[in-house]
All heavy atoms as atom14 arrays in JSON, in Angstrom:
{
  "sequence": "MSNMADDLRKEIPALAQLRDSDVRGVVQSMIVTGKLSYAPGLKIQLGPTR",
  "atom14_mask": [
    [1, 1, 1, 1, 1, 1, 1, 1, 0, 0, 0, 0, 0, 0],
    [1, 1, 1, 1, 1, 1, 0, 0, 0, 0, 0, 0, 0, 0],
    [1, 1, 1, 1, 1, 1, 1, 1, 0, 0, 0, 0, 0, 0],
    [1, 1, 1, 1, 1, 1, 1, 1, 0, 0, 0, 0, 0, 0],
    [1, 1, 1, 1, 1, 0, 0, 0, 0, 0, 0, 0, 0, 0],
    [1, 1, 1, 1, 1, 1, 1, 1, 0, 0, 0, 0, 0, 0],
    [1, 1, 1, 1, 1, 1, 1, 1, 0, 0, 0, 0, 0, 0],
    [1, 1, 1, 1, 1, 1, 1, 1, 0, 0, 0, 0, 0, 0],
    [1, 1, 1, 1, 1, 1, 1, 1, 1, 1, 1, 0, 0, 0],
    [1, 1, 1, 1, 1, 1, 1, 1, 1, 0, 0, 0, 0, 0],
    [1, 1, 1, 1, 1, 1, 1, 1, 1, 0, 0, 0, 0, 0],
    [1, 1, 1, 1, 1, 1, 1, 1, 0, 0, 0, 0, 0, 0],
    [1, 1, 1, 1, 1, 1, 1, 0, 0, 0, 0, 0, 0, 0],
    [1, 1, 1, 1, 1, 0, 0, 0, 0, 0, 0, 0, 0, 0],
    [1, 1, 1, 1, 1, 1, 1, 1, 0, 0, 0, 0, 0, 0],
    [1, 1, 1, 1, 1, 0, 0, 0, 0, 0, 0, 0, 0, 0],
    [1, 1, 1, 1, 1, 1, 1, 1, 1, 0, 0, 0, 0, 0],
    [1, 1, 1, 1, 1, 1, 1, 1, 0, 0, 0, 0, 0, 0],
    [1, 1, 1, 1, 1, 1, 1, 1, 1, 1, 1, 0, 0, 0],
    [1, 1, 1, 1, 1, 1, 1, 1, 0, 0, 0, 0, 0, 0],
    [1, 1, 1, 1, 1, 1, 0, 0, 0, 0, 0, 0, 0, 0],
    [1, 1, 1, 1, 1, 1, 1, 1, 0, 0, 0, 0, 0, 0],
    [1, 1, 1, 1, 1, 1, 1, 0, 0, 0, 0, 0, 0, 0],
    [1, 1, 1, 1, 1, 1, 1, 1, 1, 1, 1, 0, 0, 0],
    [1, 1, 1, 1, 0, 0, 0, 0, 0, 0, 0, 0, 0, 0],
    [1, 1, 1, 1, 1, 1, 1, 0, 0, 0, 0, 0, 0, 0],
    [1, 1, 1, 1, 1, 1, 1, 0, 0, 0, 0, 0, 0, 0],
    [1, 1, 1, 1, 1, 1, 1, 1, 1, 0, 0, 0, 0, 0],
    [1, 1, 1, 1, 1, 1, 0, 0, 0, 0, 0, 0, 0, 0],
    [1, 1, 1, 1, 1, 1, 1, 1, 0, 0, 0, 0, 0, 0],
    [1, 1, 1, 1, 1, 1, 1, 1, 0, 0, 0, 0, 0, 0],
    [1, 1, 1, 1, 1, 1, 1, 0, 0, 0, 0, 0, 0, 0],
    [1, 1, 1, 1, 1, 1, 1, 0, 0, 0, 0, 0, 0, 0],
    [1, 1, 1, 1, 0, 0, 0, 0, 0, 0, 0, 0, 0, 0],
    [1, 1, 1, 1, 1, 1, 1, 1, 1, 0, 0, 0, 0, 0],
    [1, 1, 1, 1, 1, 1, 1, 1, 0, 0, 0, 0, 0, 0],
    [1, 1, 1, 1, 1, 1, 0, 0, 0, 0, 0, 0, 0, 0],
    [1, 1, 1, 1, 1, 1, 1, 1, 1, 1, 1, 1, 0, 0],
    [1, 1, 1, 1, 1, 0, 0, 0, 0, 0, 0, 0, 0, 0],
    [1, 1, 1, 1, 1, 1, 1, 0, 0, 0, 0, 0, 0, 0],
    [1, 1, 1, 1, 0, 0, 0, 0, 0, 0, 0, 0, 0, 0],
    [1, 1, 1, 1, 1, 1, 1, 1, 0, 0, 0, 0, 0, 0],
    [1, 1, 1, 1, 1, 1, 1, 1, 1, 0, 0, 0, 0, 0],
    [1, 1, 1, 1, 1, 1, 1, 1, 0, 0, 0, 0, 0, 0],
    [1, 1, 1, 1, 1, 1, 1, 1, 1, 0, 0, 0, 0, 0],
    [1, 1, 1, 1, 1, 1, 1, 1, 0, 0, 0, 0, 0, 0],
    [1, 1, 1, 1, 0, 0, 0, 0, 0, 0, 0, 0, 0, 0],
    [1, 1, 1, 1, 1, 1, 1, 0, 0, 0, 0, 0, 0, 0],
    [1, 1, 1, 1, 1, 1, 1, 0, 0, 0, 0, 0, 0, 0],
    [1, 1, 1, 1, 1, 1, 1, 1, 1, 1, 1, 0, 0, 0]
  ],
  "atom14_positions": [
    [[0.81, -1.19, 0.0], [0.0, 0.0, 0.0], [0.87, 1.26, 0.0], [0.51, 2.24, -0.61], [-0.91, 0.03, 1.22], [-1.85, -1.11, 1.32], [-3.38, -0.8, 0.49], [-4.21, -2.28, 0.96], [0.0, 0.0, 0.0], [0.0, 0.0, 0.0], [0.0, 0.0, 0.0], [0.0, 0.0, 0.0], [0.0, 0.0, 0.0], [0.0, 0.0, 0.0]],
    [[1.99, 1.18, 0.67], [2.88, 2.34, 0.71], [3.36, 2.7, -0.69], [3.42, 3.88, -1.04], [4.09, 2.07, 1.6], [3.69, 1.99, 2.94], [0.0, 0.0, 0.0], [0.0, 0.0, 0.0], [0.0, 0.0, 0.0], [0.0, 0.0, 0.0], [0.0, 0.0, 0.0], [0.0, 0.0, 0.0], [0.0, 0.0, 0.0], [0.0, 0.0, 0.0]],
    [[3.68, 1.68, -1.49], [4.13, 1.95, -2.86], [3.02, 2.6, -3.68], [3.27, 3.5, -4.47], [4.59, 0.66, -3.54], [5.88, 0.13, -2.96], [6.64, 0.86, -2.35], [6.12, -1.14, -3.15], [0.0, 0.0, 0.0], [0.0, 0.0, 0.0], [0.0, 0.0, 0.0], [0.0, 0.0, 0.0], [0.0, 0.0, 0.0], [0.0, 0.0, 0.0]],
    [[1.79, 2.13, -3.49], [0.66, 2.7, -4.21], [0.47, 4.17, -3.82], [0.28, 5.02, -4.68], [-0.62, 1.9, -3.89], [-1.77, 2.24, -4.79], [-3.31, 1.36, -4.38], [-2.8, -0.32, -4.18], [0.0, 0.0, 0.0], [0.0, 0.0, 0.0], [0.0, 0.0, 0.0], [0.0, 0.0, 0.0], [0.0, 0.0, 0.0], [0.0, 0.0, 0.0]],
    [[0.55, 4.45, -2.55], [0.41, 5.84, -2.08], [1.56, 6.7, -2.6], [1.34, 7.83, -3.03], [0.35, 5.88, -0.56], [0.0, 0.0, 0.0], [0.0, 0.0, 0.0], [0.0, 0.0, 0.0], [0.0, 0.0, 0.0], [0.0, 0.0, 0.0], [0.0, 0.0, 0.0], [0.0, 0.0, 0.0], [0.0, 0.0, 0.0], [0.0, 0.0, 0.0]],
    [[2.77, 6.15, -2.61], [3.92, 6.89, -3.14], [3.72, 7.23, -4.61], [3.99, 8.36, -5.04], [5.21, 6.07, -3.0], [5.71, 5.99, -1.57], [5.28, 6.81, -0.73], [6.53, 5.09, -1.3], [0.0, 0.0, 0.0], [0.0, 0.0, 0.0], [0.0, 0.0, 0.0], [0.0, 0.0, 0.0], [0.0, 0.0, 0.0], [0.0, 0.0, 0.0]],
    [[3.25, 6.26, -5.39], [3.0, 6.49, -6.81], [1.96, 7.58, -7.02], [2.11, 8.44, -7.89], [2.56, 5.21, -7.51], [3.67, 4.18, -7.61], [4.85, 4.54, -7.43], [3.34, 3.0, -7.87], [0.0, 0.0, 0.0], [0.0, 0.0, 0.0], [0.0, 0.0, 0.0], [0.0, 0.0, 0.0], [0.0, 0.0, 0.0], [0.0, 0.0, 0.0]],
    [[0.89, 7.53, -6.23], [-0.15, 8.56, -6.36], [0.39, 9.94, -6.02], [0.1, 10.91, -6.72], [-1.34, 8.23, -5.45], [-2.25, 7.1, -5.92], [-3.21, 6.72, -4.81], [-2.99, 7.51, -7.17], [0.0, 0.0, 0.0], [0.0, 0.0, 0.0], [0.0, 0.0, 0.0], [0.0, 0.0, 0.0], [0.0, 0.0, 0.0], [0.0, 0.0, 0.0]],
    [[1.18, 10.03, -4.98], [1.75, 11.32, -4.57], [2.67, 11.87, -5.66], [2.7, 13.07, -5.91], [2.49, 11.18, -3.25], [1.57, 11.02, -2.05], [2.33, 11.06, -0.75], [3.08, 9.84, -0.51], [2.7, 8.87, 0.33], [1.59, 9.0, 1.01], [3.45, 7.81, 0.49], [0.0, 0.0, 0.0], [0.0, 0.0, 0.0], [0.0, 0.0, 0.0]],
    [[3.43, 10.99, -6.32], [4.35, 11.42, -7.37], [3.61, 11.85, -8.63], [3.97, 12.83, -9.26], [5.31, 10.29, -7.73], [6.35, 10.01, -6.67], [7.2, 8.82, -7.06], [8.03, 8.33, -5.9], [8.69, 7.06, -6.19], [0.0, 0.0, 0.0], [0.0, 0.0, 0.0], [0.0, 0.0, 0.0], [0.0, 0.0, 0.0], [0.0, 0.0, 0.0]],
    [[2.59, 11.09, -9.01], [1.9, 11.33, -10.27], [0.89, 12.47, -10.21], [0.64, 13.12, -11.22], [1.19, 10.06, -10.73], [2.14, 8.97, -11.15], [1.44, 7.72, -11.63], [0.33, 7.84, -12.18], [2.0, 6.63, -11.45], [0.0, 0.0, 0.0], [0.0, 0.0, 0.0], [0.0, 0.0, 0.0], [0.0, 0.0, 0.0], [0.0, 0.0, 0.0]],
    [[0.32, 12.7, -9.04], [-0.71, 13.73, -8.9], [-0.31, 14.68, -7.77], [-0.55, 14.39, -6.59], [-2.09, 13.09, -8.62], [-2.41, 12.06, -9.69], [-3.17, 14.16, -8.54], [-3.61, 11.19, -9.39], [0.0, 0.0, 0.0], [0.0, 0.0, 0.0], [0.0, 0.0, 0.0], [0.0, 0.0, 0.0], [0.0, 0.0, 0.0], [0.0, 0.0, 0.0]],
    [[0.3, 15.81, -8.13], [0.79, 16.74, -7.1], [-0.27, 17.16, -6.08], [0.05, 17.4, -4.92], [1.27, 17.94, -7.92], [1.61, 17.36, -9.26], [0.61, 16.26, -9.48], [0.0, 0.0, 0.0], [0.0, 0.0, 0.0], [0.0, 0.0, 0.0], [0.0, 0.0, 0.0], [0.0, 0.0, 0.0], [0.0, 0.0, 0.0], [0.0, 0.0, 0.0]],
    [[-1.53, 17.22, -6.49], [-2.59, 17.62, -5.57], [-2.77, 16.6, -4.43], [-3.37, 16.92, -3.4], [-3.92, 17.78, -6.33], [0.0, 0.0, 0.0], [0.0, 0.0, 0.0], [0.0, 0.0, 0.0], [0.0, 0.0, 0.0], [0.0, 0.0, 0.0], [0.0, 0.0, 0.0], [0.0, 0.0, 0.0], [0.0, 0.0, 0.0], [0.0, 0.0, 0.0]],
    [[-2.23, 15.4, -4.59], [-2.34, 14.37, -3.56], [-1.08, 14.26, -2.7], [-0.86, 13.25, -2.04], [-2.64, 13.01, -4.21], [-3.96, 12.91, -4.98], [-4.1, 11.53, -5.59], [-5.14, 13.22, -4.09], [0.0, 0.0, 0.0], [0.0, 0.0, 0.0], [0.0, 0.0, 0.0], [0.0, 0.0, 0.0], [0.0, 0.0, 0.0], [0.0, 0.0, 0.0]],
    [[-0.28, 15.31, -2.69], [0.97, 15.28, -1.94], [0.76, 14.98, -0.45], [1.63, 14.4, 0.19], [1.71, 16.61, -2.11], [0.0, 0.0, 0.0], [0.0, 0.0, 0.0], [0.0, 0.0, 0.0], [0.0, 0.0, 0.0], [0.0, 0.0, 0.0], [0.0, 0.0, 0.0], [0.0, 0.0, 0.0], [0.0, 0.0, 0.0], [0.0, 0.0, 0.0]],
    [[-0.37, 15.36, 0.09], [-0.65, 15.15, 1.52], [-1.33, 13.8, 1.79], [-1.67, 13.51, 2.94], [-1.52, 16.28, 2.05], [-0.88, 17.65, 1.93], [0.44, 17.74, 2.66], [0.58, 17.28, 3.79], [1.44, 18.33, 2.02], [0.0, 0.0, 0.0], [0.0, 0.0, 0.0], [0.0, 0.0, 0.0], [0.0, 0.0, 0.0], [0.0, 0.0, 0.0]],
    [[-1.52, 12.99, 0.76], [-2.16, 11.69, 0.9], [-1.34, 10.8, 1.83], [-0.13, 10.64, 1.66], [-2.29, 11.03, -0.47], [-3.01, 9.69, -0.52], [-4.5, 9.89, -0.25], [-2.8, 9.04, -1.87], [0.0, 0.0, 0.0], [0.0, 0.0, 0.0], [0.0, 0.0, 0.0], [0.0, 0.0, 0.0], [0.0, 0.0, 0.0], [0.0, 0.0, 0.0]],
    [[-2.0, 10.24, 2.83], [-1.31, 9.37, 3.77], [-1.5, 7.91, 3.36], [-2.5, 7.55, 2.73], [-1.87, 9.57, 5.18], [-1.64, 10.97, 5.71], [-2.31, 11.16, 7.04], [-3.76, 10.96, 6.85], [-4.65, 11.04, 7.81], [-4.29, 11.29, 9.04], [-5.92, 10.87, 7.55], [0.0, 0.0, 0.0], [0.0, 0.0, 0.0], [0.0, 0.0, 0.0]],
    [[-0.56, 7.07, 3.74], [-0.68, 5.64, 3.48], [-1.97, 5.1, 4.08], [-2.65, 4.27, 3.47], [0.51, 4.87, 4.07], [1.82, 5.15, 3.35], [1.83, 5.96, 2.39], [2.83, 4.57, 3.76], [0.0, 0.0, 0.0], [0.0, 0.0, 0.0], [0.0, 0.0, 0.0], [0.0, 0.0, 0.0], [0.0, 0.0, 0.0], [0.0, 0.0, 0.0]],
    [[-2.33, 5.59, 5.24], [-3.55, 5.1, 5.91], [-4.81, 5.48, 5.13], [-5.8, 4.76, 5.18], [-3.63, 5.64, 7.34], [-3.67, 7.06, 7.34], [0.0, 0.0, 0.0], [0.0, 0.0, 0.0], [0.0, 0.0, 0.0], [0.0, 0.0, 0.0], [0.0, 0.0, 0.0], [0.0, 0.0, 0.0], [0.0, 0.0, 0.0], [0.0, 0.0, 0.0]],
    [[-4.77, 6.6, 4.39], [-5.91, 6.97, 3.55], [-6.12, 5.93, 2.44], [-7.24, 5.49, 2.2], [-5.69, 8.34, 2.9], [-5.59, 9.47, 3.91], [-6.25, 9.39, 4.97], [-4.86, 10.43, 3.63], [0.0, 0.0, 0.0], [0.0, 0.0, 0.0], [0.0, 0.0, 0.0], [0.0, 0.0, 0.0], [0.0, 0.0, 0.0], [0.0, 0.0, 0.0]],
    [[-5.02, 5.54, 1.8], [-5.1, 4.54, 0.73], [-5.55, 3.2, 1.31], [-6.43, 2.53, 0.78], [-3.75, 4.39, 0.01], [-3.77, 3.26, -0.99], [-3.37, 5.7, -0.67], [0.0, 0.0, 0.0], [0.0, 0.0, 0.0], [0.0, 0.0, 0.0], [0.0, 0.0, 0.0], [0.0, 0.0, 0.0], [0.0, 0.0, 0.0], [0.0, 0.0, 0.0]],
    [[-4.98, 2.82, 2.44], [-5.32, 1.55, 3.08], [-6.8, 1.51, 3.43], [-7.48, 0.5, 3.2], [-4.46, 1.34, 4.33], [-4.65, 0.0, 4.98], [-3.66, -0.27, 6.12], [-3.31, 0.86, 6.96], [-2.17, 1.55, 6.86], [-1.26, 1.22, 5.97], [-1.93, 2.57, 7.66], [0.0, 0.0, 0.0], [0.0, 0.0, 0.0], [0.0, 0.0, 0.0]],
    [[-7.33, 2.6, 3.94], [-8.74, 2.65, 4.31], [-9.66, 2.45, 3.12], [-10.66, 1.72, 3.19], [0.0, 0.0, 0.0], [0.0, 0.0, 0.0], [0.0, 0.0, 0.0], [0.0, 0.0, 0.0], [0.0, 0.0, 0.0], [0.0, 0.0, 0.0], [0.0, 0.0, 0.0], [0.0, 0.0, 0.0], [0.0, 0.0, 0.0], [0.0, 0.0, 0.0]],
    [[-9.33, 3.06, 2.0], [-10.15, 2.92, 0.79], [-10.06, 1.49, 0.25], [-11.07, 0.87, -0.07], [-9.72, 3.94, -0.29], [-10.39, 3.64, -1.61], [-10.05, 5.35, 0.16], [0.0, 0.0, 0.0], [0.0, 0.0, 0.0], [0.0, 0.0, 0.0], [0.0, 0.0, 0.0], [0.0, 0.0, 0.0], [0.0, 0.0, 0.0], [0.0, 0.0, 0.0]],
    [[-8.84, 0.98, 0.14], [-8.66, -0.37, -0.4], [-9.33, -1.41, 0.5], [-10.01, -2.32, 0.01], [-7.16, -0.68, -0.61], [-6.94, -2.14, -0.97], [-6.58, 0.23, -1.69], [0.0, 0.0, 0.0], [0.0, 0.0, 0.0], [0.0, 0.0, 0.0], [0.0, 0.0, 0.0], [0.0, 0.0, 0.0], [0.0, 0.0, 0.0], [0.0, 0.0, 0.0]],
    [[-9.18, -1.28, 1.8], [-9.8, -2.25, 2.72], [-11.32, -2.23, 2.58], [-11.95, -3.27, 2.56], [-9.39, -1.97, 4.16], [-7.99, -2.42, 4.46], [-7.57, -2.08, 5.88], [-8.12, -1.2, 6.53], [-6.55, -2.77, 6.36], [0.0, 0.0, 0.0], [0.0, 0.0, 0.0], [0.0, 0.0, 0.0], [0.0, 0.0, 0.0], [0.0, 0.0, 0.0]],
    [[-11.91, -1.04, 2.47], [-13.36, -0.98, 2.34], [-13.82, -1.58, 1.01], [-14.88, -2.2, 0.93], [-13.87, 0.45, 2.5], [-13.45, 1.26, 1.43], [0.0, 0.0, 0.0], [0.0, 0.0, 0.0], [0.0, 0.0, 0.0], [0.0, 0.0, 0.0], [0.0, 0.0, 0.0], [0.0, 0.0, 0.0], [0.0, 0.0, 0.0], [0.0, 0.0, 0.0]],
    [[-13.02, -1.43, -0.04], [-13.37, -2.02, -1.34], [-13.29, -3.55, -1.28], [-14.09, -4.23, -1.9], [-12.46, -1.47, -2.43], [-12.73, -0.01, -2.75], [-11.6, 0.65, -3.97], [-12.24, -0.14, -5.45], [0.0, 0.0, 0.0], [0.0, 0.0, 0.0], [0.0, 0.0, 0.0], [0.0, 0.0, 0.0], [0.0, 0.0, 0.0], [0.0, 0.0, 0.0]],
    [[-12.34, -4.07, -0.53], [-12.23, -5.53, -0.37], [-13.43, -6.04, 0.4], [-14.07, -7.03, 0.01], [-10.91, -5.91, 0.34], [-9.73, -5.62, -0.58], [-10.92, -7.38, 0.76], [-8.37, -5.72, 0.1], [0.0, 0.0, 0.0], [0.0, 0.0, 0.0], [0.0, 0.0, 0.0], [0.0, 0.0, 0.0], [0.0, 0.0, 0.0], [0.0, 0.0, 0.0]],
    [[-13.79, -5.37, 1.48], [-14.9, -5.8, 2.33], [-16.22, -5.79, 1.57], [-17.04, -6.69, 1.71], [-14.99, -4.92, 3.61], [-16.28, -5.17, 4.36], [-13.79, -5.18, 4.51], [0.0, 0.0, 0.0], [0.0, 0.0, 0.0], [0.0, 0.0, 0.0], [0.0, 0.0, 0.0], [0.0, 0.0, 0.0], [0.0, 0.0, 0.0], [0.0, 0.0, 0.0]],
    [[-16.42, -4.78, 0.73], [-17.69, -4.67, -0.01], [-17.69, -5.49, -1.29], [-18.69, -5.51, -2.01], [-18.0, -3.2, -0.35], [-16.95, -2.67, -1.16], [-18.18, -2.37, 0.91], [0.0, 0.0, 0.0], [0.0, 0.0, 0.0], [0.0, 0.0, 0.0], [0.0, 0.0, 0.0], [0.0, 0.0, 0.0], [0.0, 0.0, 0.0], [0.0, 0.0, 0.0]],
    [[-16.6, -6.16, -1.6], [-16.54, -7.02, -2.78], [-16.23, -6.28, -4.07], [-16.32, -6.85, -5.15], [0.0, 0.0, 0.0], [0.0, 0.0, 0.0], [0.0, 0.0, 0.0], [0.0, 0.0, 0.0], [0.0, 0.0, 0.0], [0.0, 0.0, 0.0], [0.0, 0.0, 0.0], [0.0, 0.0, 0.0], [0.0, 0.0, 0.0], [0.0, 0.0, 0.0]],
    [[-15.87, -5.01, -3.98], [-15.55, -4.23, -5.18], [-14.12, -4.45, -5.64], [-13.75, -4.03, -6.73], [-15.8, -2.75, -4.92], [-17.26, -2.45, -4.69], [-17.49, -0.99, -4.43], [-18.97, -0.76, -4.16], [-19.23, 0.6, -3.76], [0.0, 0.0, 0.0], [0.0, 0.0, 0.0], [0.0, 0.0, 0.0], [0.0, 0.0, 0.0], [0.0, 0.0, 0.0]],
    [[-13.33, -5.1, -4.81], [-11.94, -5.38, -5.14], [-11.61, -6.77, -4.61], [-11.87, -7.07, -3.45], [-11.02, -4.34, -4.47], [-9.52, -4.5, -4.67], [-9.17, -4.27, -6.13], [-8.76, -3.52, -3.8], [0.0, 0.0, 0.0], [0.0, 0.0, 0.0], [0.0, 0.0, 0.0], [0.0, 0.0, 0.0], [0.0, 0.0, 0.0], [0.0, 0.0, 0.0]],
    [[-11.08, -7.6, -5.48], [-10.65, -8.94, -5.05], [-9.19, -8.87, -4.65], [-8.41, -8.15, -5.27], [-10.82, -9.94, -6.19], [-12.17, -10.06, -6.53], [0.0, 0.0, 0.0], [0.0, 0.0, 0.0], [0.0, 0.0, 0.0], [0.0, 0.0, 0.0], [0.0, 0.0, 0.0], [0.0, 0.0, 0.0], [0.0, 0.0, 0.0], [0.0, 0.0, 0.0]],
    [[-8.85, -9.61, -3.64], [-7.47, -9.6, -3.17], [-7.07, -10.99, -2.72], [-7.84, -11.7, -2.1], [-7.3, -8.63, -2.0], [-5.94, -8.73, -1.36], [-4.84, -8.15, -1.96], [-5.75, -9.45, -0.19], [-3.57, -8.28, -1.4], [-4.49, -9.58, 0.38], [-3.41, -8.99, -0.23], [-2.17, -9.11, 0.31], [0.0, 0.0, 0.0], [0.0, 0.0, 0.0]],
    [[-5.85, -11.35, -3.06], [-5.25, -12.58, -2.55], [-3.79, -12.24, -2.24], [-3.17, -11.47, -2.97], [-5.33, -13.69, -3.59], [0.0, 0.0, 0.0], [0.0, 0.0, 0.0], [0.0, 0.0, 0.0], [0.0, 0.0, 0.0], [0.0, 0.0, 0.0], [0.0, 0.0, 0.0], [0.0, 0.0, 0.0], [0.0, 0.0, 0.0], [0.0, 0.0, 0.0]],
    [[-3.25, -12.79, -1.15], [-1.86, -12.49, -0.79], [-0.92, -12.75, -1.96], [-1.07, -13.73, -2.69], [-1.58, -13.45, 0.36], [-2.94, -13.7, 0.96], [-3.89, -13.69, -0.2], [0.0, 0.0, 0.0], [0.0, 0.0, 0.0], [0.0, 0.0, 0.0], [0.0, 0.0, 0.0], [0.0, 0.0, 0.0], [0.0, 0.0, 0.0], [0.0, 0.0, 0.0]],
    [[0.0, -11.85, -2.16], [0.99, -11.99, -3.22], [0.6, -11.33, -4.53], [1.42, -11.2, -5.42], [0.0, 0.0, 0.0], [0.0, 0.0, 0.0], [0.0, 0.0, 0.0], [0.0, 0.0, 0.0], [0.0, 0.0, 0.0], [0.0, 0.0, 0.0], [0.0, 0.0, 0.0], [0.0, 0.0, 0.0], [0.0, 0.0, 0.0], [0.0, 0.0, 0.0]],
    [[-0.67, -10.92, -4.67], [-1.09, -10.26, -5.89], [-0.73, -8.79, -5.84], [-0.68, -8.17, -4.79], [-2.61, -10.38, -6.09], [-3.15, -11.78, -6.36], [-4.65, -11.73, -6.54], [-2.51, -12.37, -7.61], [0.0, 0.0, 0.0], [0.0, 0.0, 0.0], [0.0, 0.0, 0.0], [0.0, 0.0, 0.0], [0.0, 0.0, 0.0], [0.0, 0.0, 0.0]],
    [[-0.51, -8.21, -6.99], [-0.18, -6.8, -7.08], [-1.45, -6.0, -7.36], [-2.23, -6.37, -8.23], [0.83, -6.58, -8.21], [1.33, -5.17, -8.34], [2.39, -5.08, -9.41], [2.95, -3.69, -9.47], [4.0, -3.58, -10.49], [0.0, 0.0, 0.0], [0.0, 0.0, 0.0], [0.0, 0.0, 0.0], [0.0, 0.0, 0.0], [0.0, 0.0, 0.0]],
    [[-1.66, -4.93, -6.62], [-2.8, -4.06, -6.82], [-2.29, -2.8, -7.51], [-1.32, -2.2, -7.07], [-3.46, -3.66, -5.48], [-3.97, -4.89, -4.75], [-4.58, -2.67, -5.7], [-4.44, -4.61, -3.33], [0.0, 0.0, 0.0], [0.0, 0.0, 0.0], [0.0, 0.0, 0.0], [0.0, 0.0, 0.0], [0.0, 0.0, 0.0], [0.0, 0.0, 0.0]],
    [[-2.94, -2.44, -8.62], [-2.53, -1.25, -9.34], [-3.76, -0.36, -9.56], [-4.86, -0.89, -9.83], [-1.93, -1.58, -10.69], [-0.57, -2.23, -10.61], [0.0, -2.48, -11.98], [-0.56, -3.24, -12.74], [1.11, -1.84, -12.27], [0.0, 0.0, 0.0], [0.0, 0.0, 0.0], [0.0, 0.0, 0.0], [0.0, 0.0, 0.0], [0.0, 0.0, 0.0]],
    [[-3.55, 0.92, -9.46], [-4.61, 1.87, -9.78], [-4.36, 2.41, -11.17], [-3.23, 2.64, -11.56], [-4.61, 3.04, -8.78], [-4.9, 2.68, -7.34], [-4.8, 3.92, -6.48], [-6.27, 2.05, -7.21], [0.0, 0.0, 0.0], [0.0, 0.0, 0.0], [0.0, 0.0, 0.0], [0.0, 0.0, 0.0], [0.0, 0.0, 0.0], [0.0, 0.0, 0.0]],
    [[-5.41, 2.57, -11.91], [-5.27, 3.12, -13.25], [-6.63, 3.31, -13.86], [-7.67, 3.07, -13.24], [0.0, 0.0, 0.0], [0.0, 0.0, 0.0], [0.0, 0.0, 0.0], [0.0, 0.0, 0.0], [0.0, 0.0, 0.0], [0.0, 0.0, 0.0], [0.0, 0.0, 0.0], [0.0, 0.0, 0.0], [0.0, 0.0, 0.0], [0.0, 0.0, 0.0]],
    [[-6.65, 3.77, -15.11], [-7.94, 4.0, -15.77], [-8.69, 2.68, -15.96], [-8.09, 1.63, -16.12], [-7.55, 4.61, -17.11], [-6.11, 4.28, -17.31], [-5.52, 4.04, -15.96], [0.0, 0.0, 0.0], [0.0, 0.0, 0.0], [0.0, 0.0, 0.0], [0.0, 0.0, 0.0], [0.0, 0.0, 0.0], [0.0, 0.0, 0.0], [0.0, 0.0, 0.0]],
    [[-10.01, 2.79, -15.92], [-10.82, 1.6, -16.14], [-10.83, 1.29, -17.63], [-10.66, 2.16, -18.47], [-12.26, 1.82, -15.65], [-12.79, 2.96, -16.3], [-12.3, 1.99, -14.15], [0.0, 0.0, 0.0], [0.0, 0.0, 0.0], [0.0, 0.0, 0.0], [0.0, 0.0, 0.0], [0.0, 0.0, 0.0], [0.0, 0.0, 0.0], [0.0, 0.0, 0.0]],
    [[-11.03, 0.04, -17.93], [-11.03, -0.37, -19.34], [-12.41, -0.43, -19.89], [-13.37, -0.57, -19.28], [-10.4, -1.75, -19.46], [-8.96, -1.71, -19.05], [-8.36, -3.06, -19.15], [-7.05, -2.98, -18.51], [-6.35, -4.01, -18.19], [-6.77, -5.2, -18.44], [-5.19, -3.87, -17.62], [0.0, 0.0, 0.0], [0.0, 0.0, 0.0], [0.0, 0.0, 0.0]]
  ]
}
């Protein structure tokens, strides 16, 4: 999650104050609600939808 937050901070200057815990909170809620599938060892990437 730290890497994901780092990438967001680098790519979008407006998100410079984004905390790792902010990203973790969003991703965890998406996993719980079934909007994001997760299995240990998989890579999670953010990007445009297809």
